[in-house]
C-alpha positions in Angstrom: 43.4 -23.4 2.4 44.0 -20.3 -0.7 40.5 -20.9 -1.7 39.3 -20.2 2.2 41.5 -16.5 2.2 40.1 -15.8 -1.0 36.2 -16.5 -0.3 36.6 -14.9 3.3 38.1 -10.8 1.9 34.9 -11.2 -0.6 32.5 -11.9 1.8 33.9 -9.4 3.6 33.8 -6.9 1.4 30.6 -8.1 0.3 28.9 -7.0 3.6 31.0 -3.6 3.9 28.9 -2.5 0.2 25.8 -4.0 0.6 22.9 -2.3 3.0 21.0 -4.1 6.0 18.1 -3.7 7.3 17.0 -6.6 9.2 18.3 -7.4 13.0 20.2 -11.0 12.7 20.3 -12.0 15.8 21.7 -14.8 18.0 19.0 -16.8 20.0 21.0 -19.2 22.5 22.8 -21.8 19.7 20.3 -20.3 16.8 19.7 -17.4 15.1 16.7 -15.2 14.0 16.8 -12.9 11.3 14.1 -9.9 12.8 12.9 -7.7 9.7 10.1 -5.1 9.2 8.8 -2.6 6.7 6.5 0.2 7.2 3.4 0.9 4.4 2.5 4.0 3.1 0.8 6.8 5.2 -2.9 6.1 6.0 -5.8 7.6 6.4 -8.6 6.5 9.0 -11.6 8.6 9.2 -15.7 8.6 11.4 -18.4 11.5 11.3 -20.9 11.2 14.1 -23.9 13.1 12.8 -27.2 14.3 13.6 -27.2 17.5 12.4 -24.6 18.6 8.8 -22.5 21.8 10.8 -22.7 24.2 8.2 -22.2 27.6 7.9 -24.4 30.7 6.3 -24.7 34.1 5.1 -22.6 36.7 4.1 -19.3 35.8 5.4 -17.9 39.8 5.7 -19.0 43.2 5.9 -21.3 43.2 3.1 -20.9 45.6 -0.1 -18.1 46.4 2.0 -16.3 50.6 2.7 -15.0 50.4 0.0 -18.0 52.5 -2.3 -20.4 55.3 -1.9 -22.5 53.2 0.6 -22.6 54.8 3.9 -23.8 51.3 5.6 -21.7 47.8 5.2 -24.4 44.5 7.3 -22.8 41.3 7.8 -24.6 38.7 8.6 -23.9 34.8 9.8 -25.1 31.3 10.7 -23.2 28.7 11.9 -25.3 25.3 12.9 -25.0 22.0 13.6 -24.7 18.9 15.5 -21.7 16.6 14.0 -18.1 15.3 16.2 -15.8 12.9 14.7 -12.0 12.0 14.4 -9.9 12.0 11.4 -6.2 10.2 11.9 -2.8 9.4 10.0 -0.9 7.2 10.2 1.3 3.9 8.9 0.8 0.7 9.8 4.2 -1.7 10.4 4.4 -5.8 10.0 7.0 -7.4 11.8 7.8 -11.0 11.6 9.6 -13.9 11.3 8.0 -15.7 13.9 4.5 -14.4 12.7 3.5 -11.6 11.1 2.6 -8.9 13.4 0.8 -6.1 12.0 0.9 -2.6 14.6 -0.5 1.2 13.6 2.0 3.9 14.3 -0.1 7.6 14.7 1.5 10.5 12.7 2.9 12.8 15.1 0.2 15.7 14.9 -1.9 13.5 12.5 -5.1 13.0 14.9 -7.5 15.7 14.4 -10.8 15.8 16.2 -13.5 18.3 16.5 -16.9 18.3 17.8 -19.6 21.5 17.1 -23.3 21.4 19.0 -25.9 23.5 18.5 -26.2 27.0 17.0 -24.5 31.0 16.9 -25.5 34.1 15.1 -24.2 37.4 14.3 -26.1 39.9 12.6 -24.4 44.0 13.0 -24.5 47.2 10.9 -21.6 49.3 11.0 -21.1 53.1 10.0 -18.4 53.0 7.0 -17.7 57.4 8.5 -16.9 56.7 11.9 -16.3 52.7 12.1 -18.3 52.1 14.3 -20.0 48.5 14.9 -23.9 47.7 16.3 -25.7 45.4 16.6 -29.4 45.3 14.9 -30.3 43.1 17.6 -29.3 41.7 20.7 -31.4 38.6 20.1 -29.7 38.2 16.4 -26.7 38.1 18.9 -25.5 35.3 20.6 -23.8 31.9 20.5 -25.8 28.3 22.1 -23.5 26.3 20.8 -20.7 23.7 21.8 -17.5 23.8 19.6 -13.6 22.4 20.2 -11.1 21.0 18.6 -8.0 18.7 19.2 -5.0 18.0 17.5 -3.0 15.0 19.1 -0.6 11.8 17.4 -3.4 8.8 16.9 -2.7 5.8 19.2 -4.1 2.4 20.7 -6.0 1.9 23.2 -3.8 0.4 25.9 -1.1 3.1 26.2 -4.4 5.7 26.1 -6.4 4.5 28.8 -6.0 6.9 31.0 -5.1 10.3 28.6 -8.0 10.0 26.3 -8.6 12.8 23.7 -10.8 15.3 25.4 -12.6 17.8 24.1 -15.2 19.9 25.9 -17.0 23.6 25.8 -19.7 25.2 27.7 -21.7 27.5 27.8 -22.3 30.9 30.6 -25.4 32.8 31.9 -27.1 32.5 28.6 -29.4 35.2 29.0 -32.9 33.4 27.8 -36.2 36.7 28.9 -35.0 38.5 31.9 -37.9 40.7 33.0 -40.7 41.9 36.0 -43.8 39.3 36.2 -45.5 42.3 35.2 -44.0 42.8 32.0 -44.9 38.9 31.2 -48.2 38.9 31.8 -48.4 42.5 29.6 -49.9 44.5 32.5 -51.2 44.7 35.6 -52.1 41.7 37.3 -54.4 43.3 40.0 -52.5 43.1 42.7 -51.3 46.6 44.2 -50.1 47.5 47.5 -50.4 51.0 48.6 -47.3 52.7 48.7 -45.8 50.2 47.0 -47.7 50.0 43.8 -48.6 47.4 41.1 -46.9 43.8 43.0 -45.9 42.7 39.8 -43.7 45.5 38.9 -41.3 44.4 41.5 -41.3 41.3 41.1 -38.2 40.3 39.0 -38.2 37.0 36.6 -34.3 36.6 35.2 -34.1 32.6 33.1 -30.6 31.6 32.0 -29.1 28.6 30.5 -26.0 27.7 31.4 -24.5 24.2 29.8 -21.7 21.5 29.6 -20.7 19.0 26.8 -17.5 17.1 27.2 -16.3 14.1 24.7 -13.5 11.7 24.9 -12.0 9.5 22.4 -10.3 5.8 23.2 -7.9 4.7 20.9 -9.5 1.4 20.7 -8.3 -1.3 18.5 -6.4 -2.1 14.7 -9.0 -4.7 13.1 -8.9 -7.2 9.9 -11.8 -6.8 7.3 -14.1 -10.2 8.2 -13.8 -11.1 4.7 -10.4 -11.8 4.8 -10.6 -14.3 7.4 -6.9 -14.2 8.3 -6.1 -12.7 11.3 -5.3 -16.1 13.6 -4.5 -13.2 16.4 -5.6 -10.4 18.0 -4.9 -8.3 21.1 -5.7 -4.8 20.6 -2.1 -3.6 19.6 -1.5 -5.7 16.7 -2.1 -9.0 14.3 -0.8 -11.5 14.0 -1.2 -12.5 9.8 -1.0 -16.2 8.2 2.4 -14.5 5.9 1.2 -15.7 2.1 1.6 -18.9 0.8 1.6 -18.3 -2.6 3.1 -14.5 -3.3 5.2 -12.3 -1.9 3.2 -9.0 -1.8 0.0 -9.3 1.1 -2.6 -6.6 0.9 -5.0 -6.1 3.9 -8.1 -4.7 4.6 -7.7 -3.2 7.8 -9.8 -0.9 9.8 -9.2 1.6 13.2 -12.4 1.7 16.1 -12.4 4.3 18.9 -14.2 3.7 21.8 -15.9 7.3 22.1 -18.0 8.6 26.2 -19.8 11.5 25.4 -22.1 14.0 28.3 -24.4 16.3 27.8 -25.3 18.7 30.8 -28.3 21.8 31.0 -28.9 23.7 33.4 -31.8 25.7 33.3 -31.6 28.5 36.5 -34.9 30.5 37.2 -34.1 33.9 39.5 -36.9 36.1 41.1 -36.3 38.9 42.9 -38.3 40.7 44.9 -36.7 44.4 44.6 -38.8 46.1 47.7 -37.6 43.0 49.6 -34.0 42.8 48.3 -34.4 38.9 48.3 -33.6 36.7 45.5 -34.3 33.2 45.0 -32.0 30.9 42.2 -34.1 28.1 41.1 -31.5 25.5 39.5 -33.3 22.8 37.2 -30.6 20.3 36.0 -31.1 18.6 32.6 -29.5 15.6 31.5 -29.8 16.2 27.6 -27.4 13.2 27.2 -25.5 10.2 28.6 -23.7 7.2 27.7 -20.2 6.0 25.0 -20.4 4.3 21.4 -17.8 2.6 19.6 -16.7 4.5 16.1 -15.5 2.5 13.2 -13.6 4.3 11.3 -12.6 3.8 7.1 -11.6 0.6 5.8 -8.2 1.4 4.3 -5.9 -0.9 2.3 -2.1 -1.5 3.1 0.4 -3.4 1.4 4.1 -5.4 2.7 6.4 -7.2 0.8 8.5 -10.4 1.9 11.2 -12.8 0.9 11.5 -15.8 -0.4 14.3 -18.6 -0.1 15.2 -20.7 -2.8 17.7 -23.0 -3.0 17.4 -25.9 -5.3 20.1 -28.3 -4.1 19.2 -29.5 -0.8 22.1 -32.0 -0.2 25.9 -32.2 -1.1 28.1 -35.4 -1.0 31.8 -34.4 -1.9 34.3 -36.6 -2.8 36.6 -38.3 -0.1 38.8 -36.5 1.1 42.2 -36.7 3.3 42.4 -35.5 6.5 44.3 -31.5 6.5 43.3 -31.4 2.3 40.1 -29.7 0.9 37.0 -30.4 -0.8 35.0 -27.4 -1.7 31.5 -26.7 -3.1 29.3 -23.8 -4.5 25.0 -23.9 -4.4 22.6 -20.9 -4.8 20.7 -19.0 -2.3 18.3 -17.3 -4.6 15.3 -14.4 -3.1 11.7 -15.1 -5.1 10.4 -12.9 -3.3 9.4 -9.0 -3.6 11.4 -7.7 -0.5 15.1 -7.4 -0.1 16.7 -11.0 2.4 18.7 -11.0 4.9 20.7 -14.1 6.0 23.1 -15.8 8.6 24.2 -19.2 7.3 25.9 -21.5 9.8 27.9 -24.6 10.0 27.0 -26.6 12.5 30.5 -28.9 11.9 33.8 -28.1 12.1 34.5 -30.1 9.1 32.6 -28.0 6.9 33.1 -24.7 6.0 30.5 -21.7 5.8 31.7 -18.5 3.5 29.5 -16.0 3.8 28.2 -16.2 6.8 25.9 -13.3 6.3 23.9 -12.9 2.7 21.8 -9.7 1.3 20.1 -10.3 -1.7 17.9 -8.2 -3.9 14.0 -9.9 -5.1 15.1 -11.9 -8.2 18.9 -12.5 -7.3 21.1 -15.2 -5.9 23.8 -15.2 -3.6 26.5 -18.1 -3.7 27.4 -19.5 -0.6 30.9 -21.9 -1.1 31.1 -24.5 2.2 34.8 -26.2 2.5 34.7 -29.6 3.4 38.2 -29.8 5.2 38.5 -33.0 7.5 40.5 -33.0 11.4 39.8 -37.2 11.4 39.5 -40.7 8.8 36.0 -41.1 8.4 32.2 -40.9 7.6 31.4 -37.1 8.3 28.0 -35.8 8.2 27.4 -32.1 8.5 24.1 -29.4 8.2 23.7 -25.5 6.6 21.5 -23.8 8.0 20.3 -20.9 6.3 17.8 -18.9 8.8 16.8 -16.1 6.7 13.7 -13.1 7.2 11.3 -15.2 5.0 8.2 -15.4 7.0 6.7 -18.6 5.6 10.8 -20.2 5.5 12.7 -18.6 7.9 14.9 -21.7 8.3 16.3 -23.6 5.5 18.7 -26.8 5.9 20.9 -28.0 3.0 22.7 -31.3 3.9 26.4 -32.4 3.0 27.8 -35.8 3.5 31.7 -35.8 3.7 34.2 -38.9 3.4 37.5 -38.8 4.5 40.5 -41.5 4.1 44.0 -42.1 3.1 42.8 -44.8 0.7 41.0 -45.3 -2.8 36.9 -44.6 -1.4 34.0 -45.9 -3.4 30.7 -44.9 -3.5 27.1 -46.5 -4.0 24.3 -44.4 -3.6 21.5 -46.7 -2.6 18.0 -45.4 -2.7 15.8 -46.6 -0.1 12.0 -44.7 -0.7 13.0 -40.9 -1.3 16.2 -40.7 0.4 19.6 -41.6 -1.0 21.9 -43.6 0.9 25.8 -43.7 0.5 27.8 -46.4 1.7 31.5 -46.2 1.4 33.7 -49.0 0.8 37.9 -48.3 1.1 40.3 -50.9 -0.2 43.6 -51.6 0.7 44.8 -54.2 3.3 41.5 -55.1 4.1 38.2 -54.1 3.7 35.6 -52.0 5.5 31.6 -50.0 4.8 30.2 -47.1 6.1 26.6 -45.9 5.4 25.9 -42.2 5.6 22.5 -41.1 5.4 20.5 -38.4 3.4 18.1 -36.2 4.8 
């Protein structure tokens, strides 16, 4: 009995010192050891490029106003037709019922941007007065749709009603303004007395309005098709078969987004007849682009480590033990994996007491488990020690125990039938009896 108390004390001390990362949960008559692991941060990126986004020009004022030249010039052009997104996050694996791989976005780890069109600035500066002037109004304009957003990356089911939205508009961009006479290059030959040339009375204004918006929906995390290891996916996670050989798993995964985009241009011609104070705006709507597409981001490798349980001795026969007395046996639980192993050790029979009942074993190390056979009654005893661990391949490992309790001398005879041992127990004294204990 002293051995039991001593073992209990050492086990409590060991559990208090060792770090615990897995979650040991009771599930009815059984136990589950839930574990999870995050990968290193990964980054997915996709660019949808029609015309690469570029900037060209002087950048700042040239040559500047620090010298003797009294004038400085600024000329810059930005153009392109491009949009895309970048998403940072980590993959997370959970087990043991199955290895589920999720993607969790880093807060503010997502960026999206778009630029379609062209803008230009062309100015000169009087270095003495600091006054800035346009070189020409036709060289200073903004006919572009541009926007950018920062967000937390997501998956489809959690973000259907709240996509990442980008939008921009061009308002009242003047293409041309002038009279009909200016457009034809002189009088059109229609003259009204007192009023004058009719073409000079008709004024035209050509304007352009436009709007572009893009909505990005998180779609799904996928596995490289060449792997053929995913057994299920519901867009939120992958179910991966854990490695049967080796305990480090590299998973090449990719990410997809569903993107909706629409661009509308409204070309408005406004005709004004000054003498009659009449104005006729004629809007012409031109749908430029509308539709949706899937963005397949670059593939990334994520790595996970798993524990692996190894127990060399999976059965034991105790010596004949009288009721109230005890016998004990020690066996090793070894972690041959690459991640710390958490385990719950449970006996299904009160005649067999197991110490400790929880284990924390680092990779490459082992821990001893002591089983005390303390029978309450005379007779054959059979028990099972179950080791529940966070090993995804073998989350439940069993050790068979056999014992016999009598108040007489006992003889054991091992009988081999096939691959299973069977112990025949015979007692001597007044009379003779035989009991049979089968092994698993």
